[in-house]
C-alpha positions, -999 to +999 in steps of 0.1 A: +327+889-519+340+870-489+322+840-474+326+823-440+315+789-427+286+784-403+310+770-377+328+804-375+298+827-371+306+833-334+337+852-344+315+875-365+287+882-340+268+914-348+287+919-381+274+915-416+285+882-432+279+860-463+272+823-462+267+796-488+248+764-482+214+746-483+180+749-468+175+720-444+140+731-432+118+762-428+086+772-411+061+800-412+057+818-379+034+845-393+027+865-424+056+887-414+081+861-401+098+830-414+124+807-398+149+789-421+173+762-410+205+767-431+234+742-433+267+743-451+285+711-441+304+727-412+272+732-392+237+747-392+221+779-381+186+792-379+180+822-401+153+847-391+135+864-420+116+895-408+095+912-435+099+947-419+137+943-417+142+928-452+116+946-472+088+930-492+108+921-523+135+902-504+110+886-481+091+873-511+122+853-521+122+836-487+085+826-492+094+808-524+122+786-509+123+749-513+139+723-489+175+716-501+177+746-524+212+759-524+217+796-514+239+826-510+227+845-479+237+878-463+229+885-427+240+894-392+246+866-366+231+874-332+235+855-299+205+833-292+183+849-266+178+816-247+204+790-257+239+797-246+267+795-272+242+794-300+235+820-327+208+830-351+212+848-384+192+880-389+186+875-427+191+906-449+192+891-484+195+858-503+200+844-537+190+810-549+219+792-565+201+759-573+164+752-570+151+719-553+115+717-565+097+686-553+127+673-533+118+636-531+127+630-494+099+649-476+092+654-439+071+622-438+085+588-430+101+567-458+109+530-458+145+517-460+142+506-496+131+541-507+159+558-487+185+534-500+174+540-536+177+577-528+209+573-508+226+601-528+200+625-513+195+607-479+231+616-471+219+652-466+197+643-436+208+653-401+214+617-389+235+608-419+254+641-416+262+633-380+271+597-386+295+606-415+312+633-394+318+607-366+331+582-393+356+609-403+367+613-367+371+575-361+391+571-393+416+598-384+417+588-348+428+553-358+455+567-381+466+593-355+471+566-328+491+544-351+512+572-365+521+583-329+530+547-319+556+538-346+533+524-373+539+533-409+512+535-436+518+506-460+494+502-489+486+467-498+470+457-531+433+454-537+438+429-566+455+397-553+465+365-570+451+343-542+430+346-511+443+349-475+421+320-465+406+303-495+384+318-523+349+308-512+339+344-502+359+364-527+350+383-558+367+369-588+380+392-616+394+383-650+430+393-652+443+395-687+461+363-698+469+353-662+435+338-654+418+354-624+426+378-596+406+384-565+393+415-547+411+416-514+395+405-482+425+418-461+459+433-465+473+412-437+496+389-457+512+418-475+516+437-443+535+408-428+561+415-456+561+452-447+571+446-411+603+430-422+612+464-436+595+490-415+589+472-382+552+483-377+528+489-405+491+494-413+469+498-443+434+513-445+411+508-474+382+490-490+380+452-487+354+428-502+335+398-489+313+378-512+294+359-485+257+359-490+246+374-457+217+398-452+223+407-415+224+442-402+262+438-397+272+427-432+283+446-463+300+432-494+323+462-496+336+479-464+366+496-450+392+478-429+423+489-411+449+461-408+480+464-387+510+442-382+540+446-358+573+428-356+585+416-322+550+420-307+534+389-291+499+380-281+494+400-249+511+431-262+489+428-293+458+430-272+473+459-252+478+479-285+443+473-296+428+484-263+448+516-262+438+524-298+401+519-292+401+539-260+419+567-279+391+566-305+364+568-278+381+599-262+386+616-296+349+611-307+336+624-274+360+654-276+353+663-313+317+652-319+295+662-290+270+679-313+268+649-337+264+625-308+235+647-295+218+647-330+220+608-329+208+607-293+239+587-284+244+584-247+278+600-242+281+588-206+278+552-218+307+558-242+327+575-214+323+544-192+338+523-221+371+542-217+382+518-189+403+486-188+388+460-211+377+426-199+394+393-210+379+359-213+393+327-228+372+310-254+366+282-229+354+306-202+331+323-227+316+290-237+310+281-200+294+315-195+271+310-225+261+275-213+254+288-178+230+313-195+212+284-212+228+287-247+233+253-264+268+257-278+297+233-282+334+239-276+341+241-313+314+266-323+319+302-333+298+330-319+269+347-335+254+381-327+233+366-299+262+349-282+284+381-285+256+402-269+252+377-240+290+377-233+291+415-229+257+419-212+258+443-183+293+454-191+303+490-201+336+479-216+344+455-245+356+419-240+386+402-255+378+366-261+412+349-266+428+315-271+403+299-295+403+263-307+428+260-336+401+243-358+380+274-361+408+299-366+430+307-395+460+286-405+485+315-399+476+319-362+503+308-338+495+280-314+495+285-277+528+270-264+510+259-232+482+242-252+488+235-289+451+228-294+445+266-290+454+295-313+468+327-299+440+348-314+416+373-298+383+389-309+373+422-294+336+423-287+319+457-282+292+461-255+255+471-261+251+443-287+274+458-313+295+427-315+329+420-328+349+450-339+385+436-340+400+402-349+437+397-342+463+371-334+500+364-330+511+350-364+530+317-369+566+326-375+580+290-379+585+280-416+579+243-411+548+247-390+533+271-415+541+249-444+525+219-427+493+240-421+491+253-457+494+217-469+469+203-444+443+230-454+447+220-490+461+254-502+486+256-530+522+259-518+531+277-550+505+304-542+518+309-507+556+305-514+562+342-510+544+341-477+565+312-466+597+331-476+589+356-448+596+328-424+626+315-443+646+347-443+649+365-409+616+354-393+606+371-360+577+368-336+549+391-348+513+399-344+485+419-360+448+428-360+421+442-382+394+468-374+362+470-394+356+507-396+319+505-401+314+483-371+334+506-349+314+536-362+282+517-354+293+514-318+304+550-315+272+564-331+247+539-316+234+532-351+222+496-354+223+490-391+257+491-409+242+504-441+238+538-424+275+543-415+290+541-450+282+566-477+271+541-503+264+506-489+270+476-511+249+446-501+240+413-518+207+427-530+218+463-537+245+481-558+225+512-567+232+541-566 
């Protein structure tokens, strides 16, 4: 027996086919008629069960169906009488593969704690299906852009002997007789080694932050793409980031129209974001915030409220660049025109979705980096390999990191980060 996917039914219109999948929903139209929404991962289709057409025995099997039961079905796809480019399946026969009696996620509303505890089942919902399909598109769009623009995949380790910026927000793991290792926050330092071989590199994988935050934007385990490039300086670094994000926007709009519709995401708003991004210096951003009545000093970082105000009324993201060196990382290069500033930039998405990229030009001078490592109180021994990169054939270089979940939030319009990763890990939850 041959099976096809729901997404391919148009090519088999008016021909008998076999499908495999699950019951998403069903309703009784009359004693002679049932409608069943059937899904298989590639799409969904409405099946029409007519007692006269099927016969009583087969129709009785339809009457006993449960939501989320898995099925084999046989039928004939017909063009929908009203909706263009849509199809219904005239159901001829079915067989239950796996029952789903008393499926716990009913049609009624459930609270977030219940849904998170049943995350393994909640993933089947339409919104989660749509969000995860868009996540897939975003992931591969990032990789596709980088692969097309001279970057090579370079896998950095998850277990590291030291932190990229101290250990206060890292998970510590016993490591045989060598003491402790840490779950990686970022592959950046290792990628900087990779550029001396391959020129441009990126990694993409899970990273871990042990900060005790409960906001809608924080997870303890999430996915990060880090990229580094030799001979790229600050302005070109921002240009690469902008081109990449605009490529992601176009790819999502092209490939995920149906999923955006399910999520009620305004596609026109996304389309408007595919335009030249705005740029502000940190100093200009502070002045803007103060003019809006926000009490903030020239050495403060931005929270969600400040990020939302900066982008208010804009369809496109904002780069906020040239930050005070005191609030940025030791490895960021100083602005040659003002050594009090670091050549770093955060990319802030509009509509209140906040920071989605952090990047900078990296310090390529051995003595300056050594001085900063010492002044920050880090162990020179721990960072000697990182210093060696400046000792042997150092070059100007830059990099950036994209939080996959935060970017997917913006693309989907979903406000809580826990809904755009299959199994969210938060400070108060690690089940299932």
